[in-house]
C-alpha positions as a Python dict, from the first residue, in 0.01 Angstrom:
ca = {
    (1, 'M'): (0, 0, 0),
    (2, 'E'): (282, 237, 90),
    (3, 'A'): (460, 161, -238),
    (4, 'T'): (139, 239, -429),
    (5, 'L'): (108, 575, -253),
    (6, 'H'): (471, 660, -334),
    (7, 'T'): (413, 571, -700),
    (8, 'A'): (96, 780, -719),
    (9, 'H'): (275, 1072, -554),
    (10, 'G'): (559, 1044, -805),
    (11, 'V'): (314, 1049, -1097),
    (12, 'E'): (144, 1357, -951),
    (13, 'I'): (477, 1539, -928),
    (14, 'L'): (560, 1441, -1286),
    (15, 'M'): (226, 1574, -1411),
    (16, 'V'): (274, 1905, -1228),
    (17, 'L'): (624, 1946, -1372),
    (18, 'L'): (496, 1871, -1723),
    (19, 'M'): (226, 2137, -1680),
    (20, 'V'): (491, 2384, -1563),
    (21, 'A'): (704, 2299, -1867),
    (22, 'S'): (403, 2355, -2094),
    (23, 'A'): (333, 2690, -1929),
    (24, 'V'): (695, 2792, -1984),
    (25, 'G'): (658, 2694, -2349),
    (26, 'F'): (362, 2930, -2387),
    (27, 'A'): (535, 3208, -2193),
    (28, 'V'): (853, 3213, -2404),
    (29, 'K'): (645, 3315, -2706),
    (30, 'W'): (619, 3659, -2549),
    (31, 'V'): (972, 3662, -2405),
    (32, 'R'): (1284, 3673, -2621),
    (33, 'L'): (1438, 3369, -2453),
    (34, 'P'): (1507, 3017, -2588),
    (35, 'Y'): (1277, 2749, -2448),
    (36, 'S'): (1561, 2532, -2313),
    (37, 'V'): (1719, 2828, -2131),
    (38, 'A'): (1382, 2924, -1982),
    (39, 'L'): (1331, 2567, -1859),
    (40, 'V'): (1670, 2571, -1686),
    (41, 'I'): (1590, 2901, -1514),
    (42, 'V'): (1246, 2785, -1399),
    (43, 'G'): (1395, 2455, -1285),
    (44, 'L'): (1656, 2634, -1075),
    (45, 'V'): (1386, 2850, -917),
    (46, 'I'): (1163, 2551, -837),
    (47, 'G'): (1459, 2354, -701),
    (48, 'S'): (1566, 2637, -471),
    (49, 'T'): (1218, 2668, -319),
    (50, 'H'): (1207, 2301, -210),
    (51, 'L'): (844, 2271, -318),
    (52, 'F'): (906, 1916, -439),
    (53, 'P'): (1086, 1628, -267),
    (54, 'K'): (1444, 1559, -366),
    (55, 'V'): (1475, 1330, -668),
    (56, 'E'): (1777, 1101, -691),
    (57, 'M'): (1909, 1078, -1048),
    (58, 'T'): (2149, 785, -1068),
    (59, 'P'): (2415, 760, -1342),
    (60, 'D'): (2259, 434, -1464),
    (61, 'L'): (1923, 606, -1515),
    (62, 'I'): (2083, 871, -1735),
    (63, 'L'): (2324, 646, -1926),
    (64, 'F'): (2111, 337, -1984),
    (65, 'V'): (1754, 473, -1994),
    (66, 'C'): (1754, 835, -2111),
    (67, 'L'): (2069, 870, -2323),
    (68, 'P'): (2011, 599, -2589),
    (69, 'A'): (1660, 724, -2669),
    (70, 'L'): (1770, 1089, -2693),
    (71, 'L'): (2071, 1014, -2913),
    (72, 'F'): (1882, 775, -3141),
    (73, 'E'): (1596, 1020, -3194),
    (74, 'A'): (1836, 1301, -3280),
    (75, 'S'): (2041, 1094, -3525),
    (76, 'W'): (1724, 947, -3679),
    (77, 'N'): (1614, 1296, -3785),
    (78, 'I'): (1942, 1377, -3961),
    (79, 'K'): (1928, 1298, -4332),
    (80, 'L'): (2228, 1107, -4465),
    (81, 'G'): (2247, 1319, -4781),
    (82, 'E'): (2272, 1641, -4581),
    (83, 'L'): (2527, 1484, -4346),
    (84, 'K'): (2753, 1392, -4639),
    (85, 'Q'): (2770, 1759, -4738),
    (86, 'V'): (2912, 1865, -4402),
    (87, 'W'): (3103, 1553, -4293),
    (88, 'R'): (3446, 1721, -4309),
    (89, 'P'): (3383, 2004, -4060),
    (90, 'V'): (3169, 1772, -3847),
    (91, 'S'): (3449, 1513, -3829),
    (92, 'A'): (3710, 1777, -3747),
    (93, 'F'): (3509, 1952, -3475),
    (94, 'A'): (3378, 1628, -3320),
    (95, 'S'): (3723, 1468, -3294),
    (96, 'I'): (4019, 1705, -3300),
    (97, 'G'): (3810, 1996, -3176),
    (98, 'V'): (3692, 1807, -2867),
    (99, 'V'): (4046, 1689, -2788),
    (100, 'I'): (4184, 2042, -2821),
    (101, 'S'): (3902, 2179, -2603),
    (102, 'M'): (3974, 1919, -2335),
    (103, 'F'): (4345, 1999, -2323),
    (104, 'I'): (4291, 2377, -2323),
    (105, 'T'): (4045, 2351, -2033),
    (106, 'G'): (4275, 2110, -1854),
    (107, 'W'): (4578, 2335, -1902),
    (108, 'V'): (4391, 2637, -1762),
    (109, 'L'): (4267, 2444, -1457),
    (110, 'H'): (4610, 2292, -1396),
    (111, 'N'): (4795, 2623, -1413),
    (112, 'V'): (4534, 2861, -1270),
    (113, 'C'): (4346, 2644, -1018),
    (114, 'N'): (4641, 2416, -934),
    (115, 'L'): (4448, 2097, -1009),
    (116, 'D'): (4645, 1785, -1089),
    (117, 'W'): (4656, 1693, -1458),
    (118, 'H'): (4418, 1398, -1436),
    (119, 'S'): (4147, 1593, -1252),
    (120, 'A'): (4190, 1889, -1487),
    (121, 'L'): (4162, 1669, -1797),
    (122, 'L'): (3858, 1490, -1654),
    (123, 'F'): (3682, 1823, -1611),
    (124, 'G'): (3796, 1926, -1959),
    (125, 'A'): (3645, 1610, -2108),
    (126, 'M'): (3317, 1666, -1922),
    (127, 'T'): (3280, 2020, -2058),
    (128, 'A'): (3419, 1960, -2408),
    (129, 'A'): (3090, 1837, -2557),
    (130, 'T'): (2864, 2132, -2630),
    (131, 'D'): (2485, 2129, -2664),
    (132, 'P'): (2365, 2369, -2937),
    (133, 'I'): (1989, 2347, -2867),
    (134, 'S'): (1951, 2715, -2782),
    (135, 'V'): (2176, 2822, -3069),
    (136, 'L'): (1990, 2604, -3320),
    (137, 'A'): (1656, 2747, -3207),
    (138, 'L'): (1795, 3096, -3264),
    (139, 'F'): (1929, 2996, -3607),
    (140, 'R'): (1588, 2867, -3713),
    (141, 'K'): (1418, 3181, -3588),
    (142, 'L'): (1661, 3404, -3781),
    (143, 'G'): (1642, 3185, -4092),
    (144, 'L'): (2018, 3136, -4121),
    (145, 'D'): (2192, 2893, -4357),
    (146, 'K'): (2059, 2539, -4309),
    (147, 'R'): (2405, 2398, -4380),
    (148, 'L'): (2540, 2577, -4072),
    (149, 'S'): (2257, 2440, -3857),
    (150, 'M'): (2322, 2089, -3987),
    (151, 'T'): (2692, 2119, -3907),
    (152, 'L'): (2619, 2222, -3548),
    (153, 'E'): (2352, 1958, -3496),
    (154, 'A'): (2555, 1669, -3638),
    (155, 'E'): (2872, 1775, -3458),
    (156, 'S'): (2687, 1789, -3126),
    (157, 'L'): (2585, 1424, -3168),
    (158, 'F'): (2932, 1290, -3243),
    (159, 'N'): (3115, 1510, -2993),
    (160, 'D'): (2916, 1344, -2714),
    (161, 'G'): (3073, 1011, -2805),
    (162, 'T'): (3420, 1159, -2833),
    (163, 'A'): (3391, 1329, -2494),
    (164, 'V'): (3267, 1011, -2325),
    (165, 'V'): (3556, 811, -2473),
    (166, 'L'): (3810, 1072, -2363),
    (167, 'F'): (3661, 1084, -2014),
    (168, 'K'): (3681, 705, -1977),
    (169, 'M'): (4038, 699, -2109),
    (170, 'V'): (4157, 960, -1860),
    (171, 'M'): (3961, 789, -1581),
    (172, 'I'): (4120, 451, -1654),
    (173, 'T'): (4475, 583, -1674),
    (174, 'A'): (4427, 790, -1360),
    (175, 'F'): (4247, 561, -1117),
    (176, 'I'): (4263, 204, -1242),
    (177, 'T'): (4597, 133, -1407),
    (178, 'A'): (4770, 440, -1262),
    (179, 'S'): (4990, 448, -1574),
    (180, 'P'): (5108, 775, -1729),
    (181, 'L'): (4926, 922, -2026),
    (182, 'T'): (5117, 821, -2338),
    (183, 'I'): (5042, 981, -2671),
    (184, 'F'): (5049, 669, -2888),
    (185, 'G'): (4871, 449, -2636),
    (186, 'S'): (4593, 704, -2591),
    (187, 'I'): (4549, 755, -2966),
    (188, 'F'): (4532, 379, -3028),
    (189, 'E'): (4280, 325, -2749),
    (190, 'F'): (4072, 618, -2869),
    (191, 'L'): (4060, 491, -3228),
    (192, 'K'): (3984, 135, -3118),
    (193, 'V'): (3692, 237, -2900),
    (194, 'V'): (3548, 472, -3163),
    (195, 'V'): (3586, 231, -3457),
    (196, 'I'): (3437, -67, -3271),
    (197, 'G'): (3148, 148, -3152),
    (198, 'A'): (3081, 273, -3505),
    (199, 'L'): (3093, -81, -3646),
    (200, 'V'): (2851, -206, -3380),
    (201, 'G'): (2609, 76, -3455),
    (202, 'L'): (2637, 19, -3830),
    (203, 'G'): (2578, -354, -3795),
    (204, 'V'): (2281, -327, -3559),
    (205, 'G'): (2132, -41, -3763),
    (206, 'L'): (2158, -231, -4093),
    (207, 'L'): (2014, -545, -3937),
    (208, 'G'): (1718, -354, -3795),
    (209, 'S'): (1662, -180, -4127),
    (210, 'R'): (1661, -509, -4318),
    (211, 'I'): (1418, -670, -4078),
    (212, 'T'): (1169, -381, -4087),
    (213, 'R'): (1150, -405, -4468),
    (214, 'Y'): (967, -737, -4438),
    (215, 'F'): (691, -601, -4214),
    (216, 'D'): (427, -334, -4265),
    (217, 'D'): (323, -298, -3903),
    (218, 'H'): (373, 31, -3719),
    (219, 'L'): (369, -132, -3375),
    (220, 'L'): (634, -383, -3478),
    (221, 'E'): (845, -109, -3633),
    (222, 'I'): (835, 88, -3307),
    (223, 'T'): (940, -224, -3115),
    (224, 'L'): (1229, -298, -3352),
    (225, 'T'): (1341, 65, -3347),
    (226, 'T'): (1354, 55, -2967),
    (227, 'I'): (1555, -268, -2983),
    (228, 'V'): (1802, -110, -3226),
    (229, 'A'): (1847, 198, -3007),
    (230, 'Y'): (1903, 16, -2679),
    (231, 'G'): (2054, -297, -2834),
    (232, 'S'): (2335, -109, -3007),
    (233, 'Y'): (2410, 71, -2680),
    (234, 'L'): (2423, -248, -2473),
    (235, 'V'): (2628, -445, -2728),
    (236, 'A'): (2883, -165, -2753),
    (237, 'E'): (2903, -147, -2373),
    (238, 'Q'): (2973, -520, -2355),
    (239, 'L'): (3253, -482, -2611),
    (240, 'K'): (3407, -196, -2409),
    (241, 'S'): (3361, 46, -2699),
    (242, 'S'): (3178, 377, -2739),
    (243, 'A'): (2809, 306, -2681),
    (244, 'V'): (2722, 668, -2760),
    (245, 'I'): (2879, 653, -3107),
    (246, 'A'): (2715, 314, -3165),
    (247, 'V'): (2367, 458, -3103),
    (248, 'V'): (2435, 763, -3322),
    (249, 'V'): (2558, 549, -3613),
    (250, 'A'): (2268, 305, -3570),
    (251, 'G'): (2022, 594, -3596),
}
């Protein structure tokens, strides 16, 4: 009985938060503020008032439940033909750009804040992946070049995978093996994780695509799509490769 009451209370809180989010969506039409930014501000205000009980967000909930669906949906909406037109800048920004950003942030923290190199690079990897939601919304409102929007959107998908791989690499060398960061070893490990993840995503995505061709059932297609999204993530995790890149490629 107590568990039922807790569940009902949780659903009530969720419904209230969804109504607040909808109200914010209506309000931003009269305020020159991106919807995502407005949600963050309202969320900070609600959180500081302690109107709702504290919600524990575990890493597993984010990584294994929320992340695959979000990444797959975003990559699903990117057309392959448009991606081919911008693959060069996307590849450069999502790989070399993220690495450079991590090292610049790490260097600043190491020299200015006196953090050790591993901690500084971990923070650099966490902040290297950018989210262009607000910028893309502004681009669409201003009617800017669609090619530029596509470059930002595609790069934001792949830089997530790069940042996660870099974070895990620094974490492993710092706290598990305690070995120094070597240039060639890090590059090899990075390429191995990325390539295996991409191959897993490509294989699972192609298999799911082939299977759906034999069925004309929307419910079955939704089920298979869900399997592809979460299946590619789980397979890549088992192979110790980039699950994020696997989901993006599968989409």
